C-alpha positions as CSV (number, residue, x, y, z in Angstrom):
1,X,3.7,12.0,-19.5
2,X,2.7,8.5,-18.4
3,X,1.3,5.9,-20.7
4,X,-2.2,4.6,-20.0
5,X,-0.7,1.2,-19.3
6,X,1.5,2.6,-16.6
7,X,-1.4,4.4,-14.9
8,X,-3.6,1.2,-15.2
9,X,-0.7,-0.8,-13.7
10,X,-0.5,1.6,-10.8
11,X,-4.3,1.4,-10.2
12,X,-4.2,-2.3,-10.6
13,X,-1.2,-2.6,-8.2
14,X,-2.8,-0.3,-5.6
15,X,-3.2,-2.7,-2.7
16,X,-5.1,-1.0,0.1
17,X,-5.0,-2.3,3.6
18,X,-7.0,-0.7,6.3
19,X,-6.2,-1.9,9.8
20,X,-8.5,-0.6,12.5
21,X,-6.6,0.1,15.6
22,X,-7.6,2.7,18.2
23,X,-9.6,4.6,15.5
24,X,-6.8,4.9,13.0
25,X,-6.0,3.1,9.8
26,X,-3.1,2.4,7.5
27,X,-3.1,2.9,3.8
28,X,-0.3,1.0,2.0
29,X,0.4,-0.2,-1.6
30,X,3.0,-1.0,-4.2
31,X,3.7,1.0,-7.4
32,X,5.1,-1.0,-10.3
33,X,5.9,-0.1,-13.9
34,X,4.2,-1.8,-16.9
35,X,6.9,-4.6,-16.8
36,X,6.2,-5.3,-13.2
37,X,9.3,-3.7,-11.7
38,X,8.9,-1.6,-8.5
39,X,9.0,2.2,-8.9
40,X,11.4,3.7,-6.4
41,X,11.1,7.3,-5.2
42,X,7.6,8.0,-6.6
43,X,5.3,10.3,-4.6
44,X,1.9,9.0,-3.7
45,X,-0.5,11.8,-2.7
46,X,-3.1,10.7,-0.1
47,X,-6.1,13.0,0.1
48,X,-9.4,13.3,1.9
49,X,-11.6,16.1,3.0
50,X,-9.4,18.5,5.0
51,X,-6.4,16.1,4.7
52,X,-3.4,15.8,2.3
53,X,-0.2,13.9,2.7
54,X,2.6,12.8,0.3
55,X,4.5,9.6,1.0
56,X,7.4,8.2,-1.1
57,X,7.8,4.7,-2.4
58,X,10.8,2.7,-1.2
59,X,13.2,0.6,-3.2
60,X,10.5,-2.1,-3.5
61,X,7.9,0.4,-4.7
62,X,6.1,0.2,-1.4
63,X,4.5,3.1,0.4
64,X,2.8,3.4,3.8
65,X,0.6,6.1,5.3
66,X,-0.1,5.6,9.0
67,X,-2.5,7.1,11.5
68,X,-5.4,7.8,9.1
69,X,-8.8,8.5,10.6
70,X,-12.1,7.1,9.2
71,X,-12.7,8.8,5.8
72,X,-12.7,8.1,2.1
73,X,-9.2,8.6,0.7
74,X,-7.9,9.1,-2.8
75,X,-4.4,8.0,-3.8
76,X,-2.7,9.7,-6.7
77,X,0.7,8.7,-8.2
78,X,3.1,11.6,-8.9
79,X,6.4,10.9,-10.7
80,X,8.7,13.9,-11.6
81,X,5.9,16.3,-11.0
82,X,3.5,14.4,-13.4
83,X,0.2,13.0,-12.2
């Protein structure tokens, strides 16, 4: 179970960058724990209507999801099966 501060840190650290290139976008961000350290190996579930993809954070807590079409996306943090 995650503390509220961890979840708020994730939401606060969620840096979204959309780059329009040939009709596709990139969603990227950084996941950090409450003390500001990057979270390695966390799953970030990216969802939209008729779309779902899970990407993992790297050693720096960074995740990238490429080739996204125009839509509204929801990013959810999942660590050890917990949302």
